[in-house]
C-alpha positions in Angstrom: -7.8 -4.0 -25.7 -7.0 -3.8 -22.0 -9.5 -2.0 -19.8 -8.3 1.3 -18.4 -8.4 0.8 -14.7 -7.9 4.5 -13.9 -9.7 6.1 -16.8 -9.4 9.7 -15.5 -8.3 11.6 -12.5 -11.9 12.6 -11.9 -13.1 9.0 -11.6 -10.3 8.3 -9.0 -11.2 11.4 -7.0 -14.9 10.4 -7.1 -14.3 6.8 -6.1 -15.1 5.9 -2.4 -11.9 6.0 -0.3 -12.0 2.2 0.2 -12.1 1.6 -3.6 -9.3 4.1 -4.5 -6.0 2.9 -5.9 -3.2 5.0 -4.3 -0.1 5.9 -6.3 3.4 4.9 -5.0 4.0 8.5 -4.3 0.9 8.8 -2.0 2.0 5.7 -0.1 5.6 6.9 0.2 4.4 10.3 1.5 1.9 8.7 3.9 4.4 6.4 5.6 7.5 8.5 4.9 9.7 5.9 3.2 12.0 6.1 0.2 10.9 4.9 -3.2 13.5 2.2 -3.1 11.9 0.8 0.0 8.6 0.3 -1.8 10.5 -1.3 -4.7 12.3 -3.7 -2.3 9.0 -4.6 -0.6 7.4 -5.4 -3.9 10.3 -7.7 -4.8 10.9 -9.3 -1.4 7.5 -9.0 0.3 6.7 -7.3 3.6 5.1 -4.2 2.2 1.5 -3.2 1.5 -0.3 -5.2 -1.2 -0.1 -3.7 -4.7 -1.6 -4.2 -8.1 0.1 -4.1 -11.5 -1.6 -1.5 -13.6 0.6 -1.9 -16.6 4.1 -3.1 -17.6 5.7 -0.4 -15.5 2.9 1.0 -13.3 1.8 -0.2 -9.9 -0.9 1.0 -7.5 -1.9 0.3 -3.9 -5.5 -0.4 -3.2 -6.6 1.8 -0.4 -8.3 -1.0 1.5 -5.2 -3.3 1.4 -2.9 -0.4 2.4 -5.1 0.5 5.3 -5.3 -3.1 6.5 -1.5 -3.4 6.2 -1.1 -0.3 8.4 -3.6 -1.5 10.9 -1.8 -4.8 11.3 1.3 -2.9 12.3 -0.4 -0.7 14.9 1.0 -1.1 18.4 0.2 0.7 21.7 3.7 0.2 23.2 7.1 -1.2 22.7 6.2 -4.1 24.9 3.2 -4.9 22.6 5.5 -4.6 19.6 7.9 -7.2 21.1 5.0 -9.6 21.7 3.8 -9.2 18.2 7.3 -9.9 16.8 7.6 -13.1 18.9 4.3 -14.4 17.5 5.5 -14.0 13.9 8.9 -15.7 14.4 
């Protein structure tokens, strides 16, 4: 029998923020992207790290999602251009 990672809504709500597993909807609403964008990122890469919670369910660990956002934080367009050059 597979362990139930999210046994109840109450256990998710009570979990410390860094241990929570966000739903795709929560991620979409936070960063204002379409569901297809998240699907494409899961297929091609480039999006926040995710975990497979079942055959058709995925979640986004809060810690990984926050780290992914922090890596994309820039103070100016000039800083953004420098970061892009480093990744090429």
